[in-house]
C-alpha positions in Angstrom: 99.6 126.3 32.2 100.3 129.9 32.2 99.1 132.4 34.8 96.0 133.5 32.9 95.0 129.8 32.4 95.3 129.1 36.2 93.1 132.1 36.9 90.4 131.0 34.5 90.6 127.5 36.0 90.2 128.8 39.6 87.3 131.1 38.5 85.5 128.3 36.9 85.7 126.3 40.1 84.5 129.1 42.3 80.7 128.8 41.6 80.9 125.0 42.3 82.8 125.6 45.5 80.5 128.4 46.5 77.4 126.2 46.0 79.0 123.4 48.0 79.8 125.8 50.9 76.2 127.2 50.9 75.0 123.6 51.1 77.4 122.8 54.0 76.4 126.0 55.8 72.7 125.1 55.4 73.3 121.6 56.7 75.3 122.9 59.6 72.5 125.4 60.5 70.0 122.5 60.5 72.3 120.4 62.8 72.7 123.3 65.2 69.0 123.9 65.3 68.4 120.2 66.0 70.9 120.3 68.8 69.3 123.4 70.3 65.9 121.7 70.2 67.3 118.5 71.9 69.1 120.6 74.5 65.9 122.5 75.3 64.0 119.2 75.8 66.8 117.8 78.0 67.0 120.9 80.0 63.2 120.8 80.8 63.4 117.1 81.8 66.3 117.5 84.2 65.4 118.4 87.8 68.0 120.8 89.2 70.2 119.7 92.1 68.8 122.6 94.2 66.1 125.2 93.9 66.1 128.8 95.0 63.1 130.1 96.9 61.5 131.6 93.8 62.1 128.4 91.8 60.6 126.1 94.5 57.6 128.4 95.0 57.0 128.4 91.3 57.5 124.6 91.2 54.9 124.0 93.9 52.6 126.8 92.6 52.7 128.7 95.9 53.7 132.2 96.9 57.1 133.1 98.4 55.2 134.1 101.6 53.6 130.6 101.9 57.0 128.9 101.3 58.6 131.2 103.9 55.9 130.2 106.4 56.4 126.5 105.7 60.2 127.0 106.2 59.8 129.1 109.4 57.4 126.4 110.8 60.2 123.9 110.3 58.2 121.8 107.8 60.9 121.9 105.2 64.7 121.9 105.6 66.9 124.2 103.6 70.5 125.2 103.1 72.0 128.7 103.0 74.6 129.3 100.2 76.1 132.8 100.1 73.3 134.1 102.2 70.6 132.8 99.9 68.3 129.9 100.8 68.4 126.8 98.7 66.4 123.6 98.8 68.0 120.4 97.7 66.2 117.4 96.2 66.6 115.6 99.6 64.9 118.5 101.4 62.0 118.5 99.0 61.6 114.7 99.0 61.5 114.7 102.9 59.0 117.5 102.9 56.7 115.7 100.4 57.0 112.4 102.3 56.1 114.0 105.7 53.3 116.0 104.1 51.8 112.9 102.5 52.1 110.9 105.7 50.3 113.6 107.7 47.5 114.0 105.2 46.9 110.2 105.2 46.9 110.1 108.9 44.3 112.8 109.5 40.9 111.8 110.7 38.0 113.2 108.8 35.5 115.0 110.9 31.8 115.5 110.0 31.1 119.2 109.4 
């Protein structure tokens, strides 16, 4: 096959190759979108190893001032990392256990 014949052959294959590559790109975009969606769901379901003050206050639905008061009163343990306060899962579980025990042990008074 001469040079011109090779060029015609290549040009005839281009549209088919182009369509195939568009299909592949479209499929890859779908796969990437599915992976992003799965990642977002997994990220929401995983509890972090530790919380910052803002994260824990948001998680409990309380203000930073209230969380600071709880910490200063010694009701919840914490760790300082780089000067910032962090609460580990163990700190939180201990706090919740003690809080639940105290609430159950309270005597109700007639008002």
